[in-house]
C-alpha positions as CSV (number, residue, x, y, z in Angstrom):
1,M,70.8,91.1,2.9
2,R,72.3,87.8,3.5
3,R,70.1,87.1,6.5
4,L,67.1,88.1,4.6
5,L,67.9,85.7,1.8
6,L,68.5,82.9,4.3
7,L,65.2,83.7,6.1
8,S,63.3,83.6,2.7
9,I,64.8,80.2,1.9
10,A,63.8,78.9,5.3
11,C,60.3,80.2,4.9
12,C,60.0,78.5,1.5
13,A,61.3,75.3,3.0
14,V,58.7,75.4,5.7
15,T,55.8,76.4,3.5
16,A,56.6,74.0,0.6
17,P,55.5,70.9,2.5
18,A,52.3,72.7,3.6
19,R,51.5,73.6,0.0
20,A,52.2,70.0,-1.0
21,A,49.9,68.7,1.7
22,G,47.2,71.3,0.8
23,S,47.3,70.2,-2.9
24,E,46.2,66.6,-2.0
25,K,42.7,65.7,-2.9
26,S,40.1,65.2,-0.2
27,V,38.7,61.7,0.2
28,L,34.9,61.1,0.3
29,T,33.7,58.1,2.3
30,L,30.5,56.2,1.7
31,D,29.1,57.4,5.1
32,E,29.8,61.0,4.3
33,A,28.2,60.7,0.9
34,L,25.1,59.2,2.5
35,R,25.0,62.0,5.0
36,L,25.2,64.7,2.3
37,A,22.5,63.0,0.3
38,R,20.1,62.9,3.3
39,V,20.7,66.5,3.9
40,N,20.8,68.0,0.4
41,H,18.8,65.8,-2.0
42,P,15.9,67.7,-3.5
43,Q,13.8,64.5,-3.6
44,L,14.0,64.3,0.2
45,H,13.2,68.0,0.5
46,A,10.1,67.5,-1.5
47,A,9.0,64.4,0.5
48,R,9.5,66.3,3.8
49,A,7.4,69.2,2.4
50,Q,4.6,66.8,1.4
51,T,4.7,65.4,4.9
52,E,4.4,68.9,6.4
53,A,1.4,69.6,4.0
54,S,-0.3,66.4,5.2
55,T,0.4,67.4,8.8
56,A,-1.4,70.7,8.1
57,K,-4.3,68.9,6.5
58,V,-4.8,67.0,9.8
59,A,-5.1,70.4,11.6
60,E,-7.5,71.5,8.9
61,A,-9.7,68.4,9.4
62,K,-9.7,68.9,13.1
63,A,-10.7,72.6,12.9
64,P,-14.5,72.0,12.5
65,L,-14.5,70.1,15.8
66,L,-13.4,73.2,17.7
67,P,-15.5,76.2,18.5
68,Q,-16.0,78.7,15.7
69,V,-15.9,82.3,16.7
70,S,-16.4,85.3,14.5
71,G,-17.0,89.0,14.9
72,N,-18.8,91.5,12.7
73,A,-19.4,95.3,12.5
74,S,-21.6,97.3,10.2
75,Y,-22.6,100.9,9.4
76,Q,-25.9,101.5,7.6
77,R,-27.5,104.7,6.4
78,S,-31.1,104.6,5.1
79,R,-33.6,107.1,3.8
80,S,-37.3,106.8,4.2
81,S,-40.3,108.6,2.7
82,S,-41.6,111.8,4.4
83,G,-43.3,111.2,7.7
84,S,-42.6,107.4,7.8
85,A,-40.4,105.4,10.1
86,A,-37.1,103.7,9.0
87,P,-36.7,100.9,11.5
88,A,-33.5,99.1,11.9
89,T,-33.8,95.8,13.7
90,A,-31.6,93.1,15.2
91,T,-33.6,90.0,15.6
92,S,-33.0,86.2,15.7
93,T,-35.4,83.4,14.8
94,S,-35.9,80.1,16.4
95,T,-35.4,76.6,14.9
96,A,-37.8,73.8,15.2
97,T,-35.9,72.1,18.0
98,S,-35.0,74.6,20.7
99,T,-34.4,78.4,20.7
100,A,-33.6,81.0,23.3
101,T,-34.0,84.5,21.8
102,S,-33.8,88.1,22.6
103,T,-35.1,90.7,20.2
104,V,-34.0,94.3,20.2
105,T,-35.7,96.8,17.8
106,S,-34.6,100.3,17.1
107,N,-37.0,102.5,15.3
108,P,-35.3,105.7,14.4
109,T,-37.6,108.0,12.4
110,A,-36.5,110.0,9.6
111,S,-38.4,113.3,9.4
112,N,-39.3,114.6,6.0
113,G,-37.1,112.2,4.1
114,F,-33.8,112.7,6.0
115,S,-31.4,109.7,6.0
116,V,-30.6,108.1,9.4
117,P,-27.5,106.1,10.4
118,Y,-27.5,102.7,12.2
119,Y,-24.4,101.1,13.9
120,R,-24.1,97.5,14.8
121,A,-21.3,95.3,16.2
122,G,-21.5,91.7,17.3
123,I,-19.8,88.5,18.0
124,S,-21.0,84.9,17.4
125,A,-19.8,81.4,18.3
126,S,-20.9,78.0,17.2
127,E,-19.9,74.5,18.2
128,L,-20.6,71.1,16.5
129,I,-21.9,68.7,19.1
130,Y,-22.3,65.5,17.2
131,D,-22.7,64.5,13.5
132,F,-22.4,60.7,13.8
133,G,-18.8,60.5,12.8
134,Q,-18.8,62.7,9.7
135,T,-16.3,65.3,10.9
136,T,-14.3,63.0,13.2
137,G,-14.1,60.5,10.4
138,K,-12.6,63.1,8.1
139,W,-10.1,63.9,10.9
140,D,-9.2,60.2,11.1
141,V,-8.8,60.0,7.4
142,A,-6.4,62.9,7.4
143,K,-4.3,61.2,10.2
144,A,-4.2,58.0,8.2
145,T,-3.2,59.9,5.1
146,L,-0.4,61.5,7.1
147,R,0.9,58.1,8.2
148,S,0.8,57.0,4.5
149,Q,2.8,60.1,3.5
150,E,5.4,59.5,6.3
151,E,5.9,56.0,4.7
152,N,6.3,57.7,1.3
153,E,8.9,60.0,2.7
154,R,10.8,57.0,4.2
155,N,10.5,55.2,0.8
156,S,12.1,58.3,-0.8
157,G,14.9,57.9,1.7
158,V,15.4,54.2,0.8
159,Q,15.4,55.1,-2.9
160,V,17.9,57.9,-2.5
161,A,20.2,55.7,-0.4
162,F,20.2,53.0,-3.0
163,N,20.9,55.4,-5.8
164,L,23.7,57.0,-3.8
165,R,25.3,53.6,-3.0
166,S,25.1,52.6,-6.7
167,A,26.7,55.8,-7.9
168,Y,29.3,55.6,-5.2
169,F,30.2,52.0,-6.0
170,T,30.4,52.9,-9.7
171,A,32.8,55.8,-9.0
172,A,34.9,53.6,-6.7
173,A,35.1,50.9,-9.5
174,A,36.2,53.6,-11.9
175,R,38.9,54.7,-9.5
176,A,40.1,51.1,-9.3
177,L,40.1,50.9,-13.1
178,V,42.3,54.0,-13.2
179,K,44.8,52.1,-11.0
180,V,44.6,49.1,-13.4
181,A,45.3,51.5,-16.4
182,E,48.2,53.1,-14.5
183,D,49.7,49.6,-13.8
184,T,49.3,48.7,-17.4
185,L,51.0,51.9,-18.6
186,R,54.0,51.3,-16.2
187,N,54.3,47.8,-17.5
188,Q,54.2,48.9,-21.1
189,E,56.8,51.6,-20.4
190,A,59.1,49.0,-18.9
191,H,58.5,46.8,-21.9
192,L,59.3,49.7,-24.2
193,K,62.6,50.5,-22.5
194,Q,63.5,46.8,-22.4
195,T,62.7,46.3,-26.1
196,Q,64.6,49.5,-27.0
197,G,67.7,48.1,-25.4
198,F,67.3,44.7,-27.1
199,V,66.9,46.4,-30.5
200,E,69.9,48.6,-30.0
201,A,71.9,45.5,-29.0
202,G,70.7,43.8,-32.1
203,T,69.1,40.8,-30.4
204,H,65.6,41.7,-31.4
205,P,64.1,43.0,-34.7
206,E,63.1,46.6,-35.3
207,I,59.5,45.6,-35.5
208,D,59.4,44.7,-31.8
209,L,60.3,48.3,-31.0
210,A,57.4,49.6,-33.2
211,Q,55.0,47.2,-31.5
212,A,56.2,48.3,-28.0
213,R,55.7,51.9,-28.9
214,T,52.2,51.2,-30.2
215,D,51.3,49.3,-27.0
216,F,52.7,52.1,-24.9
217,A,50.6,54.7,-26.8
218,N,47.4,52.5,-26.4
219,A,48.1,52.2,-22.7
220,K,48.2,56.0,-22.5
221,V,44.8,56.3,-24.3
222,Q,43.3,53.7,-21.9
223,L,44.5,55.6,-18.9
224,I,43.0,58.9,-20.2
225,N,39.7,57.2,-20.9
226,A,39.7,55.7,-17.4
227,Q,40.4,59.0,-15.8
228,V,37.6,60.7,-17.8
229,A,35.2,57.9,-16.8
230,Y,36.2,58.4,-13.2
231,D,35.5,62.1,-13.3
232,T,32.2,61.6,-15.1
233,D,31.1,59.1,-12.4
234,K,32.1,61.5,-9.7
235,A,29.9,64.2,-11.4
236,L,27.0,61.8,-11.4
237,L,27.8,61.0,-7.7
238,N,27.6,64.7,-6.9
239,Q,24.1,64.8,-8.5
240,T,23.0,61.8,-6.5
241,M,24.2,63.5,-3.3
242,G,22.2,66.6,-4.3
243,V,25.3,68.9,-4.1
244,E,27.0,71.3,-6.5
245,R,30.7,70.8,-6.3
246,G,33.8,69.9,-8.4
247,T,35.2,66.5,-9.0
248,D,38.6,67.2,-7.5
249,Y,38.3,64.6,-4.8
250,D,38.7,60.8,-4.5
251,V,36.3,58.2,-3.3
252,A,37.4,55.8,-0.6
253,D,37.2,52.1,-1.0
254,P,33.8,51.1,0.4
255,P,33.6,48.7,3.3
256,A,32.8,45.1,2.3
257,E,29.9,44.7,4.7
258,M,27.5,41.8,4.5
259,V,23.8,42.3,4.6
260,P,22.2,40.4,7.5
261,G,20.5,37.4,6.1
262,E,22.0,37.5,2.6
263,D,22.9,33.8,2.8
264,D,19.5,32.8,4.1
265,S,16.6,31.6,2.0
266,T,13.9,34.0,0.7
267,D,11.3,32.7,3.1
268,A,13.6,33.4,6.0
269,I,14.2,37.1,5.2
270,L,10.9,37.9,3.5
271,P,9.1,38.7,6.8
272,V,11.7,41.4,7.5
273,A,10.9,43.0,4.1
274,L,7.2,42.8,4.6
275,K,7.4,44.6,7.9
276,A,9.9,47.2,6.7
277,R,9.1,48.1,3.1
278,P,7.7,51.6,3.2
279,D,5.9,51.3,-0.1
280,L,3.9,48.4,1.2
281,M,3.2,50.2,4.5
282,S,2.1,53.3,2.6
283,L,-0.5,51.2,0.7
284,A,-1.7,49.7,4.0
285,R,-2.2,53.2,5.4
286,Q,-4.1,54.3,2.3
287,I,-6.4,51.3,2.7
288,E,-7.0,52.4,6.3
289,A,-7.8,55.9,5.1
290,Q,-10.3,54.6,2.6
291,E,-12.0,52.5,5.3
292,L,-12.2,55.6,7.5
293,T,-13.6,57.5,4.6
294,M,-16.5,55.0,4.2
295,K,-17.2,55.4,8.0
296,S,-17.3,59.2,7.6
297,I,-19.6,59.0,4.6
298,R,-21.9,56.6,6.4
299,G,-22.5,59.4,9.0
300,G,-24.2,61.4,6.2
301,Y,-27.3,59.2,6.6
302,A,-27.8,60.6,10.1
303,P,-28.5,64.2,11.4
304,S,-26.0,66.6,12.9
305,L,-26.4,68.6,16.1
306,G,-24.9,72.0,16.8
307,V,-25.3,75.1,19.0
308,N,-24.9,78.7,18.0
309,A,-24.8,81.8,20.2
310,S,-24.4,85.5,19.3
311,L,-24.1,88.8,21.2
312,S,-24.7,92.2,19.4
313,D,-24.8,95.9,20.2
314,G,-26.5,98.4,17.9
315,G,-28.4,101.6,17.4
316,P,-28.6,104.9,15.5
317,D,-26.4,106.7,18.1
318,L,-22.9,105.6,19.0
319,G,-23.4,107.0,22.4
320,N,-26.6,105.1,23.1
321,L,-26.4,101.5,21.6
322,T,-28.7,98.7,22.6
323,W,-27.4,95.2,23.2
324,G,-29.0,91.9,22.4
325,W,-28.2,88.2,22.4
326,S,-29.5,84.9,20.9
327,A,-28.8,81.2,21.3
328,T,-29.8,78.4,19.0
329,L,-29.7,74.6,19.4
330,G,-30.2,73.2,15.9
331,L,-30.7,69.7,14.5
332,N,-30.0,69.4,10.8
333,W,-30.9,66.3,8.8
334,Q,-30.7,65.9,5.1
335,I,-33.6,63.6,4.3
336,F,-32.9,63.3,0.6
337,G,-29.8,64.6,-1.3
338,G,-30.3,63.1,-4.7
339,G,-28.5,59.9,-3.8
340,I,-25.1,61.6,-3.3
341,T,-24.3,59.7,-0.1
342,D,-25.0,56.3,-1.8
343,A,-22.8,57.3,-4.7
344,Q,-20.0,58.4,-2.4
345,M,-20.2,55.1,-0.6
346,R,-19.9,53.1,-3.8
347,E,-17.0,55.2,-4.9
348,A,-15.2,54.7,-1.5
349,R,-15.8,50.9,-1.7
350,A,-14.4,50.8,-5.3
351,N,-11.3,52.8,-4.2
352,T,-10.7,50.5,-1.3
353,A,-10.9,47.5,-3.6
354,V,-8.4,49.1,-6.0
355,L,-6.0,49.7,-3.1
356,R,-6.3,46.2,-1.8
357,A,-5.4,44.8,-5.2
358,Q,-2.4,47.2,-5.4
359,Y,-1.4,46.0,-1.9
360,D,-1.5,42.3,-3.0
361,L,0.4,43.1,-6.2
362,Q,3.1,45.1,-4.2
363,R,3.4,42.2,-1.7
364,Q,4.2,39.9,-4.6
365,Q,6.7,42.4,-5.9
366,V,8.4,42.6,-2.6
367,R,9.0,38.8,-2.7
368,A,10.3,39.0,-6.2
369,D,12.6,41.9,-5.3
370,V,14.0,39.9,-2.3
371,E,14.4,36.7,-4.4
372,Q,16.2,38.5,-7.3
373,A,18.5,40.5,-5.0
374,R,19.5,37.5,-3.0
375,L,20.3,35.5,-6.1
376,V,22.4,38.3,-7.6
377,V,24.4,38.5,-4.4
378,R,25.0,34.8,-4.4
379,A,26.1,34.9,-8.1
380,A,28.4,38.0,-7.4
381,K,30.1,36.1,-4.6
382,A,30.8,33.1,-6.9
383,T,32.0,35.5,-9.7
384,I,34.6,37.1,-7.4
385,E,36.3,33.8,-6.8
386,A,36.5,33.1,-10.5
387,T,37.7,36.5,-11.5
388,H,40.4,36.5,-8.8
389,E,41.7,33.2,-10.0
390,A,41.7,34.5,-13.6
391,A,43.7,37.6,-12.5
392,V,46.3,35.5,-10.6
393,N,46.8,33.2,-13.6
394,A,47.1,36.2,-16.0
395,R,49.9,37.6,-13.8
396,V,51.7,34.3,-13.9
397,R,51.3,34.2,-17.7
398,L,52.7,37.7,-18.0
399,G,55.7,36.8,-15.9
400,L,56.4,33.8,-18.0
401,A,56.1,35.8,-21.2
402,E,58.5,38.5,-19.9
403,G,61.0,35.8,-19.0
404,R,60.7,34.1,-22.4
405,Y,61.1,37.5,-24.2
406,R,64.2,38.4,-22.2
407,A,65.6,35.0,-23.0
408,G,65.0,35.5,-26.7
409,I,62.6,32.6,-27.1
410,G,59.4,34.5,-26.8
411,S,57.9,37.0,-29.3
412,M,56.6,40.5,-28.8
413,I,53.2,39.3,-29.8
414,E,53.2,36.8,-27.0
415,L,54.2,39.5,-24.5
416,G,51.6,41.9,-25.7
417,D,48.8,39.3,-25.6
418,S,49.8,38.4,-22.0
419,Q,49.7,42.1,-21.0
420,V,46.2,42.6,-22.6
421,A,45.0,39.4,-20.9
422,L,46.2,40.7,-17.5
423,T,44.6,44.1,-18.0
424,A,41.3,42.5,-18.9
425,A,41.4,40.0,-16.0
426,S,42.3,42.8,-13.5
427,A,39.4,45.0,-14.8
428,Q,37.0,42.0,-14.6
429,E,38.1,41.4,-11.0
430,V,37.5,45.0,-10.1
431,Q,34.1,44.9,-11.7
432,S,33.1,41.7,-9.9
433,R,33.9,43.2,-6.5
434,F,31.8,46.3,-7.1
435,N,29.1,44.2,-8.6
436,L,28.8,42.4,-5.3
437,A,28.7,45.8,-3.5
438,T,25.9,47.0,-5.8
439,A,24.0,43.7,-5.4
440,R,24.1,44.1,-1.6
441,A,22.8,47.7,-2.0
442,K,19.9,46.3,-4.0
443,L,19.2,43.7,-1.3
444,L,19.1,46.5,1.3
445,Q,16.6,48.3,-0.8
446,A,14.5,45.2,-1.3
447,L,14.5,44.7,2.5
448,G,13.4,48.4,3.0
449,Q,16.6,49.4,4.7
450,P,17.9,53.0,4.1
């Protein structure tokens, strides 16, 4: 029994650290959050599906250029008047251009009004030879549209990455503000204990103790609010990642990485954005598709040339069928279609003009985005220096106020004001650091970088 008790104690001693380690929160890094968003976000799933649909449309547009083969089978039963014939024929007619035909005629007679059967099976094939770019133009339009959709998909990736970084930096800032609130609570607790000792010793008035208790209670409220804000920001981060999970994890401090060219002028980094921005590239591909559409429509003024061939087997008796074949080379030319081709050309030209105007407008927007993001980064850098200096001075002020209060020459109000000033300065320093991170994320988006 004794050994069993010792063994149980030993097992508890071994498993206790394991349970303690297992209770620690997992830490989510920025790289892992980006990976989860790229895998799980519904917006990216929808963009990929749209790209797949555009890929299928390319195959649809190409299909008319390939041979078209079809088969058919029929069973017919007819009744004729008494003493007359009920012919069933399989014929083909020629076109004005060129025709090779073979005609097979079966004339089963129905005596005295009896119905007769007729069986027929055949296969036919057709091939478009040339239609002056109408069909090939539609295929080219589909391919250009696919390239535009691929840029749209990439643009969705850039947007999701920016939203993810913004949400991550917001959560990381909230975590840092929790640390500020915890430090404030510890300081207020130390002030409370110190003031309680002074009051009990009779060196400070009773009102100082009431003020210290109030400040300690307010610090508790601030910590609770900071923790709630942190959990809320993590819930929003989960949504931005496209995952359904709890908030029982911590976010790691993001790396302070500079964006290449962030200290350069707008004119220096603008070419990078113009080449990389997927929204601008998508408009360029749409303009290309419209130009190809005009080329395809222009082919409607000309004729189309195609060939058709068929092979059939038919007759009134399944055991004695007669085969036949036909081949047709046809030229089709719509001489007048009510002006539809002219109208389609005007519509395509107008759509192209609209897209060109949108492209010019978006190009100007790209420059404005780069300019604004670069200026915000520069301002955030300057703010960091100022807020850091303010936080350092606030800590010095609090130290002096604590010394004066211990010496009995400072008041509780002075001590409390110094603590409030330090809390505000520390929060402002935290916010300025993460404002810089968000500004850099915005610059990445302006440059078209995921």
